[in-house]
KEKE-3310 file (N, C-alpha, C; in steps of 0.2 Angstrom, whole numbers, plus 5000, padded with zeros to 4 digits):
npx = (4914:4926:4935:4931:4934:4948:4951:4947:4956:4968:4966:4966:4978:4986:4982:4988:5001:5004:5011:5006:4997:5006:5002:5003:5011:5004:5001:4988:4981:4968:4955:4940:4934:4934:4941:4951:4961:4976:4979:4979:4975:4960:4958:4967:4973:4980:4987:4990:5005:5014:5024:5019:5022:5022:5023:5026:5019:5027:5039:5046:5057:5073:5083:5093:5092:5078:5074:5064:5066:5068:5059:5045:5043:5035:5036:5049:5049:5040:5047:5060:5052:5048:5059:5064:5054:5057:5069:5066:5057:5067:5075:5067:5066:5059:5051:5045:5036:5029:5020:5004:4995:4993:4992:4990:4995:4991:4994:4989:4976:4979:4991:4989:4991:5005:5009:5004:5013:5023:5021:5020:5033:5038:5032:5032:5031:5024:5008:5000:4996:4981:4976:4974:4970:4972:4968:4975:4975:4988:5004:5016:5027:5031:5030:5031:5024:5019:5016:5017:5010:5012:5008:5014:5017:5026:5032:5033:5047)
npy = (4816:4812:4821:4832:4829:4829:4841:4848:4842:4847:4861:4861:4857:4866:4877:4872:4874:4887:4900:4902:4916:4926:4931:4946:4950:4959:4970:4978:4991:4996:5008:5010:5019:5034:5036:5026:5030:5031:5026:5012:5001:4995:4983:4971:4967:4953:4948:4938:4927:4923:4922:4918:4925:4919:4925:4919:4924:4938:4945:4955:4946:4941:4935:4926:4921:4921:4929:4942:4958:4976:4978:4984:4995:4999:5007:5004:4990:4987:4994:4985:4973:4975:4977:4964:4958:4965:4959:4945:4946:4951:4940:4932:4938:4949:4965:4977:4984:4974:4968:4961:4959:4962:4959:4965:4960:4967:4969:4979:4991:5004:5006:5009:5022:5023:5011:5016:5026:5019:5010:5020:5026:5014:5010:5023:5033:5023:5014:5009:4992:4980:4979:4972:4975:4970:4967:4957:4945:4941:4937:4927:4927:4931:4949:4952:4965:4967:4958:4953:4947:4943:4942:4941:4945:4942:4944:4929:4919)
npz = (4819:4825:4820:4827:4841:4838:4835:4847:4856:4851:4853:4867:4869:4864:4872:4885:4883:4882:4892:4910:4914:4925:4942:4949:4966:4979:4991:5000:5011:5021:5025:5035:5043:5050:5063:5065:5055:5052:5064:5065:5051:5045:5037:5027:5012:5002:4988:4976:4972:4988:5002:5017:5034:5050:5066:5083:5098:5104:5116:5129:5133:5138:5124:5127:5140:5143:5154:5159:5152:5155:5167:5174:5165:5153:5141:5136:5137:5126:5115:5115:5112:5099:5092:5094:5085:5073:5070:5069:5058:5049:5047:5040:5027:5028:5032:5043:5035:5028:5037:5040:5049:5067:5083:5099:5115:5131:5150:5156:5152:5153:5146:5134:5128:5128:5121:5108:5105:5104:5093:5083:5082:5078:5065:5058:5045:5038:5032:5046:5050:5051:5067:5083:5100:5115:5132:5145:5159:5163:5156:5147:5155:5172:5176:5163:5152:5139:5124:5108:5093:5076:5059:5042:5025:5011:4994:4985:4981)
capx = (4915:4933:4937:4929:4939:4955:4951:4946:4963:4973:4965:4968:4986:4989:4981:4993:5008:5005:5013:5000:4999:5009:4998:5008:5011:5001:4997:4984:4978:4960:4952:4932:4932:4939:4944:4956:4965:4984:4981:4978:4971:4955:4958:4972:4973:4987:4985:4996:5010:5017:5026:5017:5026:5017:5027:5022:5020:5035:5038:5053:5059:5080:5084:5097:5090:5071:5072:5060:5070:5065:5053:5041:5045:5030:5038:5056:5047:5037:5052:5062:5048:5047:5066:5064:5050:5060:5075:5063:5055:5072:5078:5063:5066:5053:5051:5037:5031:5027:5015:4998:4990:4997:4990:4995:4992:4995:4992:4985:4974:4981:4997:4987:4994:5013:5009:5003:5018:5029:5019:5021:5039:5040:5029:5035:5026:5021:5002:5000:4993:4976:4979:4970:4974:4969:4971:4974:4978:4995:5007:5020:5032:5030:5034:5029:5018:5017:5017:5014:5010:5012:5007:5017:5019:5031:5031:5036:5052)
capy = (4815:4811:4828:4837:4827:4830:4849:4849:4840:4852:4866:4860:4856:4874:4880:4870:4875:4894:4900:4904:4922:4927:4935:4950:4951:4966:4971:4984:4992:4999:5010:5012:5022:5039:5036:5022:5031:5033:5022:5006:4999:4990:4978:4970:4961:4951:4945:4934:4922:4925:4918:4920:4924:4919:4925:4918:4930:4940:4950:4958:4941:4941:4929:4921:4916:4922:4933:4949:4965:4982:4976:4989:4999:4997:5009:5000:4983:4988:4995:4979:4968:4978:4977:4957:4957:4967:4953:4939:4947:4950:4932:4928:4942:4954:4970:4979:4986:4968:4965:4962:4959:4962:4958:4967:4959:4970:4967:4984:4994:5011:5006:5010:5027:5022:5007:5019:5029:5013:5008:5026:5024:5007:5011:5029:5035:5017:5013:5003:4986:4978:4979:4971:4977:4966:4966:4950:4946:4939:4934:4920:4926:4936:4955:4955:4969:4967:4953:4954:4941:4946:4939:4945:4942:4944:4941:4922:4919)
capz = (4827:4826:4818:4833:4845:4837:4836:4855:4858:4849:4857:4874:4870:4862:4879:4890:4880:4883:4900:4914:4917:4932:4946:4954:4973:4980:4999:5002:5017:5019:5032:5033:5049:5052:5070:5064:5050:5056:5070:5062:5046:5047:5033:5023:5007:5000:4982:4970:4976:4993:5008:5023:5040:5056:5072:5089:5103:5106:5121:5132:5137:5135:5120:5130:5146:5145:5159:5156:5152:5157:5172:5176:5161:5148:5134:5135:5134:5120:5111:5115:5110:5092:5090:5091:5079:5067:5069:5067:5051:5044:5046:5036:5022:5028:5036:5047:5030:5026:5042:5037:5056:5072:5089:5105:5123:5138:5156:5159:5146:5153:5144:5127:5126:5127:5115:5102:5103:5102:5085:5079:5081:5074:5058:5054:5039:5035:5035:5051:5048:5054:5074:5089:5106:5120:5140:5148:5166:5164:5151:5148:5161:5176:5174:5155:5151:5133:5119:5102:5088:5069:5052:5037:5020:5005:4988:4984:4977)
cpx = (4923:4937:4936:4934:4946:4955:4951:4953:4968:4972:4967:4976:4989:4988:4987:4999:5009:5006:5007:5002:5001:5005:5003:5006:5008:4997:4995:4981:4972:4958:4944:4930:4937:4944:4949:4961:4972:4985:4982:4974:4965:4954:4964:4973:4980:4984:4992:5002:5014:5019:5023:5020:5022:5023:5024:5023:5027:5034:5045:5057:5067:5081:5088:5094:5082:5068:5069:5066:5065:5058:5051:5041:5041:5034:5045:5053:5044:5043:5057:5059:5048:5054:5067:5060:5052:5066:5070:5060:5061:5075:5073:5063:5061:5055:5044:5033:5027:5021:5008:4992:4994:4992:4994:4991:4996:4991:4988:4982:4976:4988:4995:4991:5002:5013:5008:5009:5024:5027:5020:5028:5042:5039:5031:5030:5022:5013:5002:4995:4986:4979:4972:4973:4969:4972:4969:4977:4984:4997:5012:5025:5030:5033:5034:5024:5015:5020:5013:5015:5008:5011:5009:5017:5022:5031:5035:5041:5053)
cpy = (4816:4818:4833:4834:4829:4838:4850:4848:4845:4858:4867:4859:4863:4879:4879:4872:4882:4895:4904:4912:4923:4932:4939:4950:4958:4965:4976:4984:4997:5002:5012:5018:5029:5038:5030:5024:5034:5029:5015:5005:4993:4983:4977:4965:4959:4947:4942:4929:4926:4920:4922:4919:4924:4920:4924:4924:4932:4946:4952:4953:4942:4935:4924:4916:4917:4926:4940:4956:4971:4981:4983:4997:4998:4999:5005:4993:4983:4989:4989:4974:4970:4976:4969:4955:4959:4962:4948:4940:4947:4944:4929:4932:4946:4960:4972:4981:4980:4965:4966:4962:4959:4963:4959:4965:4963:4968:4974:4989:5001:5012:5008:5016:5027:5016:5010:5024:5025:5012:5014:5026:5018:5007:5018:5031:5029:5018:5008:4997:4985:4977:4977:4972:4973:4965:4960:4951:4945:4935:4929:4921:4932:4942:4957:4959:4969:4960:4954:4949:4945:4941:4945:4942:4945:4941:4934:4923:4913)
cpz = (4829:4826:4824:4839:4844:4837:4843:4858:4857:4852:4863:4874:4869:4869:4886:4888:4882:4890:4903:4915:4923:4935:4949:4961:4974:4988:4998:5008:5017:5026:5030:5038:5049:5058:5069:5059:5054:5061:5068:5055:5048:5043:5029:5018:5004:4994:4978:4975:4982:4998:5014:5030:5046:5062:5079:5093:5106:5111:5123:5134:5133:5131:5123:5137:5149:5150:5155:5158:5153:5161:5174:5171:5154:5141:5132:5134:5127:5115:5110:5111:5101:5089:5089:5086:5072:5066:5066:5059:5046:5042:5041:5029:5021:5032:5040:5042:5027:5031:5038:5043:5062:5078:5095:5111:5128:5144:5159:5153:5146:5150:5136:5124:5123:5121:5109:5100:5102:5094:5081:5078:5077:5066:5055:5052:5035:5036:5040:5048:5053:5062:5079:5096:5111:5127:5142:5155:5166:5157:5151:5153:5166:5175:5167:5155:5144:5129:5113:5096:5082:5064:5047:5031:5014:4999:4988:4979:4974)
residu = (MET:PHE:SER:ARG:LEU:LEU:ILE:ALA:ALA:SER:LEU:LEU:ALA:ALA:MET:ALA:ALA:GLN:PRO:ALA:LEU:ALA:GLN:GLN:PHE:GLU:LYS:LYS:MET:TYR:ASN:TYR:SER:LYS:PHE:ALA:THR:GLY:ALA:PHE:SER:GLU:ALA:ALA:THR:VAL:THR:GLY:PRO:ALA:LYS:THR:ILE:TYR:LEU:ALA:GLY:ILE:GLY:ALA:GLU:ASP:PRO:ASP:ASP:GLY:SER:VAL:ARG:HIS:LYS:ASP:ASN:PHE:LEU:GLU:GLN:CYS:ARG:PHE:THR:TRP:LEU:LYS:ILE:LYS:GLN:ALA:LEU:ALA:ALA:ASN:GLY:ALA:THR:VAL:ALA:ASP:ILE:VAL:LYS:ALA:THR:THR:TYR:VAL:THR:ASP:PRO:ARG:TYR:ARG:PRO:GLU:MET:GLN:GLU:CYS:ARG:LYS:GLU:THR:TYR:GLY:THR:LEU:PRO:PRO:PRO:PRO:HIS:THR:PHE:LEU:ASN:VAL:VAL:GLN:LEU:ALA:ARG:PRO:GLY:MET:MET:ILE:GLU:VAL:ASP:ILE:VAL:ALA:ALA:VAL:ALA:ALA:LYS)
# end
């Protein structure tokens, strides 16, 4: 009996002494429907040690005084919004390539074609992440036409 306990303790000690296999960071995008391909990914998976970045809703507010820039110009509000998103991601060691989920809120669904143009400019040849497009009555400030919130993931350091 004592020898079995000694063997078991030795095995446990040997297993604990071996370094754990490090799991590699991996982010993958998936599409299951033809219509979504190229417009957005329907799913994203993140495996391995990661730092997750959550950005609050970002819109065309001026960073200094909060006034809305580019009033009555949806495309320019969208471009400015994505500029701010890129800056916030960079401040956290990420890029648009690291986005795993985006949600876009607009005050009029007729802005969708311009929103798609803006997203194509933003992502270029990258596979676009899962995306939810929502129409809302009003955003945080009068004159805002778009707001985007983001979840991104990068390999943990």
